[in-house]
C-alpha positions in Angstrom: 82.3 -11.3 -54.7 81.8 -13.7 -58.2 78.8 -13.4 -59.9 76.9 -16.9 -60.3 76.0 -18.1 -63.4 72.1 -18.3 -64.0 72.0 -22.8 -64.3 69.8 -21.6 -67.2 72.2 -19.2 -69.0 72.6 -22.0 -72.0 69.3 -21.2 -73.0 70.5 -17.9 -74.3 72.1 -19.8 -76.9 68.7 -21.3 -78.8 67.3 -19.6 -81.6 63.7 -19.2 -81.3 61.5 -20.6 -84.0 58.9 -18.5 -85.9 56.0 -21.5 -85.4 56.4 -24.5 -83.4 53.7 -27.3 -83.0 51.1 -26.6 -80.9 51.1 -29.6 -78.5 47.8 -30.8 -77.0 47.3 -30.4 -73.0 44.0 -31.4 -72.8 41.7 -30.3 -69.9 44.6 -28.3 -68.6 45.4 -26.4 -71.9 41.6 -26.1 -72.7 41.0 -24.6 -68.9 44.0 -22.7 -68.5 42.1 -20.8 -71.6 39.2 -20.4 -70.1 40.6 -18.8 -67.1 42.4 -16.3 -69.3 38.3 -15.4 -70.9 37.4 -15.6 -66.6 34.7 -18.3 -68.3 35.6 -21.1 -65.3 35.2 -19.0 -62.3 32.1 -21.2 -61.0 33.2 -24.7 -62.9 36.8 -25.7 -62.6 38.8 -24.7 -59.4 41.9 -23.2 -60.2 43.9 -25.7 -57.9 43.0 -28.7 -60.2 43.8 -27.0 -63.3 47.2 -26.2 -61.8 47.8 -29.7 -59.7 46.8 -30.9 -63.6 49.5 -28.4 -65.7 51.9 -29.9 -63.1 51.1 -33.8 -63.7 52.4 -32.6 -67.5 55.3 -30.6 -66.1 57.8 -33.0 -66.4 57.3 -33.5 -70.4 57.1 -29.7 -70.7 59.5 -27.6 -68.2 62.2 -26.5 -70.6 61.1 -27.5 -73.6 61.9 -25.8 -76.3 60.0 -27.2 -79.2 56.6 -27.3 -77.1 57.2 -23.8 -76.1 54.5 -21.7 -78.0 56.0 -18.4 -76.2 60.0 -17.1 -75.0 61.0 -15.6 -71.9 63.6 -13.0 -72.4 64.6 -12.0 -69.5 66.3 -8.9 -69.4 68.4 -7.4 -66.4 68.8 -4.3 -65.3 70.5 -2.6 -67.9 68.3 -2.4 -71.6 71.6 -1.7 -73.2 73.4 -5.3 -72.4 71.5 -8.6 -74.5 69.0 -10.5 -71.8 70.5 -12.8 -69.4 68.3 -16.1 -70.6 66.2 -17.2 -73.0 63.6 -19.7 -71.9 61.0 -21.8 -73.3 57.4 -21.0 -71.9 54.2 -22.4 -72.1 51.5 -20.3 -72.1 48.8 -22.6 -70.2 51.2 -22.1 -67.6 51.7 -18.3 -67.6 48.0 -17.9 -67.9 47.3 -19.8 -64.6 49.8 -19.0 -62.4 51.7 -16.0 -62.9 49.4 -13.2 -63.4 51.9 -10.3 -64.7 52.8 -12.7 -68.0 49.5 -13.6 -68.3 49.1 -10.3 -69.2 51.7 -9.8 -71.0 50.1 -12.5 -73.5 46.8 -10.8 -73.9 48.7 -7.5 -74.3 50.8 -9.0 -77.1 48.1 -11.5 -78.6 49.6 -14.4 -77.3 49.1 -17.9 -78.7 46.7 -18.6 -75.4 43.5 -16.8 -77.5 43.8 -19.7 -80.3 44.8 -22.3 -78.6 42.2 -24.5 -79.6 41.9 -23.7 -82.5 45.2 -24.0 -84.6 47.4 -26.5 -84.6 49.6 -24.2 -85.1 51.0 -21.3 -83.1 54.2 -18.5 -83.1 56.4 -18.9 -80.8 56.1 -15.2 -79.2 58.8 -13.1 -77.6 58.3 -11.9 -74.1 60.7 -9.5 -72.4 60.8 -9.8 -68.8 62.4 -7.6 -66.5 61.6 -8.5 -63.0 63.9 -7.4 -60.0 66.0 -10.2 -59.5 66.8 -11.9 -63.0 69.3 -14.0 -62.8 66.7 -15.6 -60.0 63.8 -15.8 -62.2 64.0 -19.1 -63.7 64.1 -20.8 -60.7 60.4 -19.4 -60.2 59.4 -20.8 -63.1 60.5 -24.2 -62.5 58.5 -23.7 -60.0 55.4 -22.3 -61.3 55.8 -25.6 -63.2 56.7 -28.7 -61.2 56.8 -27.3 -57.5 59.7 -29.2 -57.2 60.7 -29.3 -52.9 63.5 -30.6 -52.6 65.4 -29.2 -55.6 64.4 -24.9 -54.5 66.0 -26.5 -51.3 69.0 -27.1 -53.0 68.8 -23.9 -55.5 68.6 -21.7 -51.7 71.3 -23.7 -50.6 73.7 -24.0 -53.6 72.9 -20.4 -55.0 74.9 -17.0 -53.8 73.2 -14.7 -50.7 69.9 -14.3 -51.2 68.3 -16.5 -53.1 65.0 -16.6 -50.5 64.6 -13.2 -51.0 65.5 -12.7 -54.5 63.0 -15.5 -54.7 59.9 -13.6 -53.4 60.6 -10.2 -55.1 60.6 -12.0 -58.2 57.1 -14.0 -56.7 55.6 -10.1 -55.8 56.9 -9.1 -59.4 54.7 -11.4 -60.9 51.5 -12.0 -59.1 52.7 -15.5 -57.9 50.7 -16.6 -54.6 52.0 -19.6 -53.5 51.6 -20.2 -49.9 54.2 -23.2 -50.1 56.7 -21.2 -51.7 56.3 -18.5 -49.6 56.6 -21.4 -46.0 59.8 -22.8 -47.7 61.7 -18.9 -48.9 60.8 -17.2 -45.6 61.2 -20.7 -42.9 64.5 -21.0 -45.4 65.7 -17.0 -44.4 65.3 -17.9 -40.6 66.9 -20.6 -40.8 70.1 -18.2 -42.0 69.2 -15.3 -39.3 69.7 -18.2 -37.0 73.0 -19.3 -38.4 74.0 -15.6 -38.4 73.5 -14.7 -34.7 74.6 -18.3 -33.8 77.5 -17.1 -35.7 77.6 -13.7 -34.3 77.4 -14.7 -30.4 80.4 -17.6 -30.6 82.7 -15.2 -32.0 81.2 -12.8 -29.3 82.3 -15.5 -27.0 85.6 -16.5 -28.4 86.4 -12.2 -28.2 85.5 -12.6 -24.5 87.4 -15.3 -24.0 90.7 -13.5 -25.7 89.9 -10.5 -23.5 89.8 -12.2 -20.2 92.5 -14.5 -21.0 94.6 -10.5 -21.3 93.1 -9.5 -18.2 95.2 -12.7 -16.6 97.8 -11.9 -17.8 98.2 -8.3 -16.7 96.8 -9.2 -13.0 99.6 -11.3 -12.8 102.7 -9.3 -14.0 101.0 -6.5 -12.4 100.7 -8.8 -8.5 104.1 -8.1 -6.0 106.6 -10.9 -6.0 106.4 -12.4 -2.5 109.1 -11.8 -0.3 112.1 -13.6 0.2 113.2 -11.5 3.2 113.7 -13.4 6.3 111.6 -12.9 10.0 113.5 -11.4 12.0 112.6 -13.7 14.8 114.8 -16.7 12.2 117.7 -14.3 12.5 
């Protein structure tokens, strides 16, 4: 089977800058920074923060100029270059992706300085998710929660896309009920299609076997006698 090309492979041609302007994320960015320090648990609902970030996602998704960190998505072999180089914004990672939030904290990432500096380092983070080719789609979902795009991805990508999304989400610590329902629902649809195809194939085999048995019976049946009855002689 031909390996599918990541739709974000073009990002690997970027060279991440040493410094980039730290775009103002307004209330959402400030709240995400405070979430990192556990100061908003009782004041600002997490759902509100995520909604605010997603309302800005069309501006920031895939924008290398405003990115304050870059994800070097590594494959399973450490001896190969990253599969994808993807721009990211720490407020989204901190608010929605616990595994990457911890990586940012361990690396002294920009989120801790975002409110105190006009610029922040473009920090590279190497990540090794279980299904690296599908990881950009998980990050896109974190930013945008675009249902129609996710459905297209699940249909157009090679087999196992839904399982790959769920595996990456579990690794990243992304708890998203809508994402889980969409992926599990798609997996059930695919299983139903496979079952229907198996039943159709089995029915065809049975019909062919039935035709063969009929032909055998016809060949084995005795020919009608052509002898003239005695009374007609």
